[in-house]
C-alpha positions in Angstrom: 25.7 -19.7 6.9 27.2 -16.3 6.1 25.3 -13.2 6.0 24.5 -13.0 2.6 22.8 -16.5 3.0 21.2 -15.3 6.5 19.7 -12.2 5.1 18.4 -14.4 2.4 16.9 -16.8 4.7 13.4 -14.8 5.4 12.6 -14.5 1.5 10.8 -17.7 0.1 12.9 -18.1 -3.2 11.4 -20.1 -5.6 12.7 -19.1 -9.1 15.8 -17.1 -10.5 13.2 -13.6 -10.7 12.5 -14.1 -6.8 16.2 -14.7 -6.3 17.5 -11.2 -8.0 14.7 -9.4 -6.3 15.9 -11.1 -3.3 19.5 -10.0 -3.8 18.7 -6.4 -4.8 16.9 -6.0 -1.5 19.8 -7.2 0.0 22.3 -5.3 -1.2 20.0 -2.5 -0.8 20.6 -2.8 3.1 23.8 -3.4 2.4 24.4 -0.3 0.9 22.1 1.5 3.5 25.1 0.4 6.2 27.5 1.9 3.7 25.9 5.1 3.6 25.1 5.1 7.5 29.0 4.4 8.7 30.3 7.5 6.4 27.3 10.1 7.8 24.7 10.1 5.2 22.0 10.1 7.0 22.9 13.5 9.1 22.5 15.4 5.7 19.5 13.4 4.0 16.3 10.8 4.6 15.3 7.9 2.5 12.0 8.3 1.0 10.2 6.5 -2.1 8.9 2.6 -2.7 12.2 1.1 -1.1 12.1 3.0 2.4 8.7 1.6 2.3 9.6 -2.0 1.7 12.3 -2.0 3.8 11.3 -0.2 6.3 7.4 -0.6 6.2 7.2 -3.7 5.0 5.5 -3.2 1.4 4.7 -6.2 0.1 6.3 -5.7 -3.1 9.7 -5.2 -4.3 11.6 -2.4 -5.4 14.4 -1.1 -7.6 15.9 2.4 -6.5 16.8 4.1 -3.6 15.5 7.7 -3.0 17.3 10.2 -1.1 16.3 13.5 -0.1 18.2 16.2 1.7 17.2 17.7 4.8 18.4 20.9 3.2 19.1 22.4 0.0 22.6 21.7 -0.4 23.6 22.4 -4.6 27.3 21.1 -3.6 26.2 18.2 -2.2 28.0 15.3 -4.0 27.1 11.4 -2.6 30.5 10.4 -4.3 31.9 11.5 -0.5 30.1 8.6 0.6 30.9 6.0 -1.7 34.1 4.3 -0.6 32.0 3.5 2.8 29.6 1.8 0.6 32.7 -0.2 -1.3 33.8 -0.9 1.7 30.9 -2.9 3.3 30.7 -4.6 0.2 34.3 -5.5 -0.3 34.0 -6.9 3.5 31.7 -9.6 2.1 33.5 -10.2 -0.6 31.1 -9.0 -3.5 32.9 -7.1 -6.1 31.6 -4.1 -7.4 32.0 -0.9 -9.6 30.5 1.9 -8.5 29.8 5.1 -11.8 28.1 8.1 -11.7 25.6 8.9 -13.9 24.7 12.3 -15.7 21.5 12.8 -17.2 19.8 15.7 -18.5 15.9 15.7 -18.0 15.7 14.6 -21.5 17.9 11.8 -21.4 15.5 9.1 -20.9 12.4 7.9 -19.0 14.0 7.9 -15.8 15.0 11.4 -16.2 11.9 12.6 -16.9 11.2 13.2 -13.3 14.4 14.2 -12.2 15.6 17.8 -11.4 18.5 19.2 -12.8 20.7 19.6 -9.1 19.3 15.7 -8.9 22.2 13.1 -9.2 22.1 9.6 -10.4 25.0 7.1 -9.0 24.0 3.4 -10.0 25.9 0.7 -8.0 27.0 -2.8 -10.9 27.4 -5.3 -8.4 29.1 -9.0 -9.4 26.7 -11.5 -8.5 29.1 -14.4 -6.9 28.2 -18.5 -7.4 24.5 -18.9 -5.8 24.5 -22.6 -7.3 23.8 -23.7 -2.5 20.7 -21.2 -2.7 19.4 -21.7 -6.0 20.0 -24.1 -8.9 20.7 -23.2 -12.4 21.4 -19.4 -11.4 23.9 -18.1 -14.1 26.9 -16.4 -11.7 28.4 -14.0 -14.1 24.9 -11.3 -13.9 24.7 -8.4 -12.9 22.5 -6.2 -10.4 21.9 -2.3 -10.7 20.9 -0.3 -7.7 20.2 2.8 -8.9 20.3 6.1 -6.5 18.9 9.7 -6.3 19.9 12.1 -4.3 17.7 15.4 -4.7 20.0 18.2 -3.4 17.2 20.5 -3.9 14.4 19.0 -2.3 10.9 20.1 -1.4 10.3 21.1 2.2 7.9 21.0 5.0 8.1 17.3 5.5 9.3 15.2 9.2 11.8 12.5 9.5 11.8 9.6 12.0 15.0 7.4 12.9 14.8 3.7 12.0 17.0 0.7 13.5 18.0 -1.8 10.9 19.5 -5.1 12.6 21.3 -6.9 9.5 23.8 -6.7 8.2 24.7 -5.7 11.7 22.8 -3.1 13.8 22.5 0.5 12.6 20.0 3.5 11.9 18.9 5.3 9.4 16.7 8.7 8.8 13.5 8.4 6.4 10.7 10.4 6.3 7.3 9.7 7.9 4.5 7.9 6.4 2.8 11.0 5.6 5.6 12.5 3.6 6.4 8.9 1.7 2.6 9.0 0.9 2.4 12.6 -0.4 5.8 11.4 -2.3 4.0 8.9 -4.0 0.7 11.1 -4.8 3.2 13.6 -6.4 4.5 10.9 -8.7 1.1 9.4 -9.3 0.0 12.7 -10.7 2.6 14.6 -12.0 5.5 12.1 -13.4 5.6 11.8 -17.0 6.3 8.3 -18.3 4.8 9.2 -21.6 3.4 5.4 -23.1 4.6 3.6 -19.7 2.0 3.0 -16.9 3.5 3.2 -13.3 1.4 0.6 -11.9 3.6 -0.1 -9.3 3.0 3.4 -8.0 -1.1 2.6 -7.7 -0.2 -0.6 -5.8 1.4 1.3 -3.4 -1.3 4.0 -3.3 -3.9 1.1 -2.4 -1.7 -0.1 0.6 -1.8 3.8 2.0 -5.5 3.7 2.0 -6.0 0.5 3.1 -3.7 1.3 6.3 -5.3 4.8 6.8 -2.0 6.6 6.7 -2.7 10.3 6.4 -1.3 12.2 3.5 0.6 15.4 4.6 -1.1 17.9 2.1 1.5 20.5 3.0 4.5 18.4 1.6 2.6 17.6 -1.2 1.7 21.4 -2.1 5.3 22.4 -1.7 5.9 19.3 -4.6 3.3 20.5 -6.7 4.9 24.2 -6.1 8.3 23.4 -6.8 7.3 21.5 -10.0 4.7 23.9 -11.1 2.0 22.0 -11.1 0.3 24.3 -8.2 0.1 27.9 -9.0 -2.7 28.9 -5.9 -2.2 31.0 -3.2 -4.5 28.8 -1.1 -3.6 26.1 0.9 -4.2 22.3 -1.1 -7.4 20.9 0.3 -8.1 17.1 0.3 -11.2 17.7 -1.8 -9.1 19.3 -4.9 -6.5 16.1 -4.4 -9.1 13.8 -4.4 -10.5 15.2 -8.0 -7.4 15.3 -9.3 -6.3 12.1 -8.3 -10.0 11.2 -9.6 -9.2 13.0 -13.3 -5.6 10.9 -13.4 -7.5 7.6 -12.7 -9.9 8.2 -15.9 -7.3 7.7 -18.0 -5.2 5.1 -16.3 -4.5 2.1 -18.6 -5.7 -0.5 -16.1 -4.0 -3.7 -17.9 -0.7 -2.3 -18.4 -0.5 -0.7 -14.8 -1.1 -4.7 -13.6 1.5 -5.6 -16.2 4.2 -3.3 -14.8 3.8 -4.4 -11.2 2.9 -7.8 -11.4 7.1 -9.0 -11.4 7.3 -7.6 -8.1 4.9 -9.2 -6.1 4.1 -12.5 -5.2 0.2 -13.1 -5.0 -1.0 -12.1 -8.5 -4.2 -12.3 -7.3 -4.1 -9.0 -5.0 -4.8 -7.0 -8.6 -8.0 -8.6 -9.3 -10.1 -5.6 -8.0 -8.2 -3.6 -9.9 -10.4 -1.1 -11.9 -11.1 2.7 -12.0 -14.0 2.5 -10.2 -12.1 0.2 -7.1 -9.5 3.2 -7.8 -12.2 6.0 -7.6 -13.5 3.9 -4.3 -9.9 4.5 -2.5 -10.0 7.7 -3.6 -13.0 8.5 -1.4 -11.4 5.9 1.8 -8.4 8.8 1.8 -7.8 10.5 5.1 -5.2 13.8 5.7 
């Protein structure tokens, strides 16, 4: 059993979609190892839904990899670390190309929540023959892993070290749960998806509330101030946050939210209770 098969063995793979989701996560972990080898985590922290999934066991798959520098550095260039990432994939016999994408804030949906100084990079990875794992998989398919690195991040967040054991043992730096939670709430409240509903964000919100994670209001306020959504000289309070969330829930399209997230989860019955009243109940259960 090679290392890819070993890493995939922890997943229940019953369909091509399930295999693709599992492969994306395996490749995300390989990419993290490459970044670690290059010393990336001396300057940056992992955050977002993929961090929540890989580090804390969130029971949904996540597509993108989000990073925040530990201090503002507009001159930072993640391409410095690309050779280390490429080395890790090539060592496993995986062909890949790296392409740097420069996006304006109005170029597409993804750019709607990006700052001018956020850079996006995509890994295009060729899948070799996977018929020994799941019959009928087209070997020519390509996976894309998107990187976002915030080079001018909102600060007032804390980090901690985490050890991953595959493809080999290594350490990464990530934001702590209260800060990951703050980032998710900022996305829920202010990310502009136009007509698209990001049900994955609401799924994660439910996860945080059920586990009693406390929000770092200071970091959330810092994010809100940098995005122009909080101009008060007073500190953000939990009650203010609850009011903002309830106002957002009043306009939430529950059906579209379910449609967005269901492809990333195994048990779709977990969405049966979703309603505006249910999410407002979760808001009342938040802790600070």
